[in-house]
C-alpha positions as CSV (number, residue, x, y, z in Angstrom):
1,X,10.0,-7.8,11.3
2,X,9.3,-4.6,9.4
3,X,5.9,-3.6,7.9
4,X,6.9,-4.3,4.3
5,X,7.9,-7.9,5.2
6,X,4.6,-8.5,7.1
7,X,2.5,-7.1,4.2
8,X,4.4,-9.0,1.5
9,X,4.1,-12.2,3.5
10,X,0.2,-12.2,3.4
11,X,-0.9,-15.4,1.7
12,X,-4.3,-16.8,0.5
13,X,-4.1,-19.2,3.5
14,X,-3.7,-16.4,6.0
15,X,-6.9,-14.6,4.8
16,X,-9.1,-17.6,4.0
17,X,-11.4,-17.2,7.1
18,X,-12.3,-13.5,6.3
19,X,-15.4,-12.7,4.4
20,X,-14.7,-11.0,1.0
21,X,-11.0,-11.6,1.5
22,X,-8.6,-10.3,-1.0
23,X,-4.8,-10.3,-1.2
24,X,-2.7,-7.3,-1.8
25,X,-1.5,-7.4,-5.4
26,X,2.1,-6.7,-6.0
27,X,3.5,-5.2,-2.8
28,X,6.3,-2.7,-3.2
29,X,8.6,-1.2,-0.6
30,X,9.1,2.6,-0.8
31,X,12.5,1.9,-2.3
32,X,10.9,-0.1,-5.1
33,X,8.3,2.5,-5.9
34,X,8.8,4.7,-9.0
35,X,9.1,8.5,-8.3
36,X,5.8,9.0,-10.2
37,X,4.0,6.4,-8.1
38,X,5.1,8.2,-4.9
39,X,4.2,11.6,-6.3
40,X,0.7,10.5,-7.4
41,X,0.0,8.7,-4.0
42,X,1.1,11.8,-2.0
43,X,-1.0,14.1,-4.2
44,X,-4.0,11.8,-4.0
45,X,-5.1,9.3,-1.5
46,X,-2.0,9.6,0.7
47,X,-2.1,13.4,1.0
48,X,-0.7,14.4,4.4
49,X,1.6,11.4,4.5
50,X,5.4,12.1,4.3
51,X,7.3,10.1,1.7
52,X,9.7,8.8,4.4
53,X,6.8,7.3,6.3
54,X,5.7,4.9,3.5
55,X,6.8,1.4,4.3
56,X,4.8,-0.6,1.7
57,X,2.5,0.1,-1.2
58,X,-0.1,-2.1,-2.8
59,X,-1.5,-1.1,-6.2
60,X,-5.2,-1.5,-6.8
61,X,-5.4,0.5,-10.0
62,X,-5.3,-0.7,-13.5
63,X,-2.2,1.3,-14.5
64,X,0.0,0.9,-11.4
65,X,0.6,4.6,-11.4
66,X,0.2,5.3,-7.7
67,X,-3.2,6.9,-8.0
68,X,-5.1,4.0,-6.4
69,X,-3.9,1.7,-3.8
70,X,-2.9,1.3,-0.2
71,X,0.1,2.7,1.7
72,X,1.2,1.0,4.8
73,X,3.1,3.6,6.8
74,X,4.8,3.9,10.2
75,X,1.9,5.8,11.6
76,X,-1.1,4.0,10.1
77,X,-2.7,3.0,6.9
78,X,-3.9,5.1,4.0
79,X,-6.0,3.8,1.0
80,X,-7.8,5.2,-2.0
81,X,-11.1,4.9,-0.1
82,X,-10.2,5.0,3.6
83,X,-7.7,6.4,6.1
84,X,-7.0,4.6,9.4
């Protein structure tokens, strides 16, 4: 199972036991992302990540423009407020 399928498969039931749980809103694969979303993510919170490493993207911003969110990638996770 690939990373996108795992992230897209997260349900309310699977996170119910975690404090302050939230679900990713609208998960996109790299192929579903608009060019502008990819460019904004790579210039912003996902700087240092290669486009081809992005497996899934979850928008957390109001405008869905790629400036805020989370990128699940082959070599870790990058978000607007943290990098793991």
